[in-house]
N, C-alpha and C positions, 0 to 999 in steps of 0.2 A: 399522488404525489408520492413520489420514492426517496429513499433518505439514504446520505451515506453515514459508514459509519467509522469516526476516525479514533482511532486508541491511544492515546499517547502516555508515557512518561517523563514527558516533558524535557527531552535530550532534544539537541539540535539537528539529528536526523528525522525526529520525531516531530519538531516544528516546523523541518522545512516539508513535510508529507503534507501536516494540517493545510497549509499554504498552496499545495499543490491540488488539493482535496477542494478548496475553495474555489480555484481555477476550475477543476472537474463540476463542481456543483452548480457554476454560473451558466456552464456548457452546455449542460445533461438538465437542467429545470429541475435540480434535485434539494433537499433541505439537508441539515449536517445533524448528527449527534457526536460531540464532542467526548470521547469517556477515556477515565480514568480508572485503575483497576488497583485498590489500595493495597500496600505490604504492610506489615508489622511495624516496622520502618521506614522513614523518610526523610532525605535531607532538605532543607532548604535555607535560605540568604535571609537573614533577618539584621535590618541596618545597624550599625555600629558593633554587631556581635560575628559578623561574617557567617560560617554555613553552623548549621544547628539540626541535629538529630531528632527528629519528633518519632517516640514510642507507642503514645497515646492512640488508639484508634479512630477517635473523635475528631483529635489534630489531626491527625494525618489528615482527614475527609477533611475538615473545615479548609486545610492550607491547600490541599486539591481542588476543592473548587474555588480557592481565591484564584489560583492560575488557571484553571478551565474556563472561569468569565474573564479574565486578563486577556486569554488567547483568544476568545469569542470575540473582545472588542477589537484586535488588533484584526483581525481577519474582517472587521464589521467596515473598518477603514477604507478596507482595499474595495474602491466603490468600481462597479461593474462598469463596464464599457456599455455605451447606449444599444439597448434592444435584449442583453441578456437579465437574464434571469437571476433577482436579489434574495441569495436564500438565508430560513431563518436557521438558528443556531439556537439548540439545547445543549445542556451540557448535565452530564451525570458521573456522581464519581461512588464508588462502591468497593467494600472489601470482600477480598474472596480472588479463587482461581478464576484466571483472565477469560480462559477459554469456554468456562462455563459460564460465566458471567455473560460474557458473546453473544453462547447460542440465546438466552435468553433473551437478551437485548433483539435480536435477528427475528423475534416471533414475538414480542412487544410491540416492536418497535416499526415493524415489518422494513428490516434494511436490507436495502437491493444491491448495496454495494460495501465494500471493504477499504479503507485507505491507510496506508499505515508504514512507518519509514524503516530501510535497511541500512548498513554500512556499506555494501559494497560485494564484491564474490565473495568473502567467505560467510557473509549473512546470508546469501543464493542457497551457498551449499548445505549448510544450517536448514535450510527453509525444510529440506528431505531427508532431514535426520535426526531428527527429535528435538528441534528449538523452539521456542515459545509460537515461532510463525508457524512452526509443523504445525503444532498443536492446536493451533486456531484453523490452520487449511483440512486438519483433518476432524475437526466440528464444528464445520460451517459448508452448506450448499449454495453460497453466493458467492459473486467475484472478489479477487481481493487483490488491492492495488498494490505493490509496493515500488516504495518513492528511495530514489538513492538520493546519500548526502552530496550534491552534486549541482551544478548550475542547471537548471530544467529549463527545456526548450519553450519560447513562449508562444509556439501554436503545436499542436499534433499536430501535424500534414500528411506523416505517413507511419502505419503500425504494421510491422515485422510478423508474422503468424510463424512460432517454430514449430518446426513440424520433422518427421520422418521426409528422407529421400523420396519414399514411395508416393508423398502426398504432390500433388503437381498444383494445385490452384485453393484456396482458403475457403474452407466450409462453410457452410451457410448456417452460421452460428447466428441465433437471432440476438444473444445482447453483444456481442461482438459486431455484430454490423447496425446494429443500433448507437452502440457506443460510437464509432468509428462515425455516422453519420451527426453527429453531434457538433462536431470538429471538422466534418468536413475532409475526412483524411483517406487516405487510399490505404487499401490491404496490399500488402506483399507476401510472400510465402520465404522463411526464411529454413533452408533446410539443416538443422542442428547435426543431426548425426552426420553428415557429409561432411561438416565445419568441423567437427571434432576430429574426424581423421587427420583434416589436411590443418587439425592447430590452425586455424583462420578463426575460431570463435570470437573472439573478441574482437575483429574486425568488422565481423558483421553487426554484433550488438553494440559497438559505439560507433558503428558507421551512418550510411542513412537513416534507418528508422528512426522515430523521436522515441517511439515506444516498441516495447518486445510484448506478443503475448502467447501464450502456451495451456493447451486444454488440458487438465489436470485428471484421468480418469481414475474411476477406482480402482483399478491394479498399477496405478504410478509407476507408466513402463518408460518415466523420463529418471525414474529414481537412479538407475546405473549412471548417469552421463551425468548427474549435479554430485554424487556422493565420489565417482572414483576418477571419473575423467576431467571436471572439469577444472579442479584445483590444479594439475598439472597444466592446462593447457590453455588457463586464462592468464595473461601474464599483467593484468590491465584490470584495475575496477570497470564493473557494470555503471556507466552515467545515465544511461535514460533507464524509464519506469517499467517494471514489469506487472504484466496483468496475467493473474492465475484464475482462468474459467476453469470450474465444476463443468464435468461434462454435460 
């Protein structure tokens, strides 16, 4: 059985990602692990007191587990359609560096995919220049699905494969093909370098495809596009999920 790891900091983008992960799990027949990496301090809402900052590690983990349980129950209440798989959900909260904890979970829980939230274009830029998301991508060898804080498509009918103009067809990547089959989605080619030169990247990202996929190889060949050119040429927030697949 495949398992999807959903890291969350309980922000609205992270909660949106968890809901989309539930949708993906139902279609792919995977179970879900909701995960929170605790920090030294954690803000929470207490009835009649408002926002309270917790500093004791035991209190931080206790509160995180309560919020994870609440999120899990919320997802379970979204019943699958007839014929869809009903995912099992487990919850884990631990103190430590998130990329190290996630690497350990991938090995111990046999994680096949990570689904996490993003905030739009600036978040995508930071993927390739040292953010938490970049640290996770650098430490894992499983696909990572980044979900924007936007209204998401009810169905994934088309997945655009981001590549250079020298590529004429979608490669026969096992995970990408399997993922597309789960949604009965069409795979199409999106030439990123050509669109960047003509300042039309936003129209492709927010156009026909319901999801964008990119293969991140060991040389990180798209780093220059995301670091130097994307901030100047992308005028709108990315409104569709981005699937980053290791080579």
